[in-house]
C-alpha positions, 0 to 999 in steps of 0.5 A, spaced: 524 357 446 525 358 453 525 366 452 518 365 449 515 361 455 518 366 459 515 372 455 508 369 455 509 367 463 510 375 464 504 377 460 500 372 463 502 375 470 501 382 468 494 381 465 492 377 472 495 383 476 492 388 472 485 385 473 486 384 480 488 391 481 482 394 477 477 389 481 479 392 488 477 399 486 484 402 488 484 407 483 480 413 484 476 416 479 478 424 478 471 427 480 474 434 478 478 440 482 474 442 488 475 450 488 475 453 495 475 460 497 481 459 501 485 455 496 483 461 491 486 466 496 492 462 496 493 462 489 491 469 488 495 472 494 501 474 491 498 479 486 493 482 491 496 489 493 497 490 500 491 493 504 495 496 509 499 500 504 492 504 502 490 506 509 493 512 512 497 511 518 494 513 525 497 519 528 498 517 536 497 523 540 503 524 545 505 529 550 512 529 546 508 531 539 504 536 542 510 539 545 513 539 539 507 542 535 507 548 540 514 550 540 516 549 532 512 552 526 511 548 520 514 551 514 512 550 506 516 553 501 513 554 494 516 557 488 521 561 493 516 563 498 515 560 505 508 560 508 507 558 515 501 559 520 503 562 527 498 565 532 492 563 527 495 568 522 497 565 515 504 568 513 508 569 507 516 571 506 521 570 500 527 566 501 534 569 501 538 563 499 536 557 504 534 562 509 527 565 510 527 573 510 523 574 516 524 582 515 519 582 509 514 577 512 507 579 511 500 576 513 497 573 507 491 577 504 486 572 501 480 578 500 483 580 493 485 574 490 482 570 484 480 563 485 486 560 482 490 564 487 485 562 493 485 555 491 493 555 491 493 558 498 487 553 501 492 547 498 498 550 502 494 551 508 491 544 508 498 541 507 501 546 513 495 543 518 495 536 516 499 533 521 498 538 527 490 536 528 
């Protein structure tokens, strides 16, 4: 019988405490999730690509780079033929192993080329002039 009285007292105290807590409005009602732009950005940021990776790096003009461009010649090798620009002329020469055969160097004649060859030469010329501007 003493267990029954203890159990009933515990239930009465539990229900009284519940009514007291509910009457003081200490429990907030859930009004929903508030979406903010900054919150959504924090959630999505790990899957966003880096914007800097799509931008080309800026070439800073320096005296050392200008000097290097004056004394060195940029060479592009395509299908064992080396191409370079020197003194505003577009040269080509065959490769002799790992070296350029300078004795057979000739100026590229673009007047007799068809469209495919001309497009290839324009691509090579653009690649050679890319970093020197």
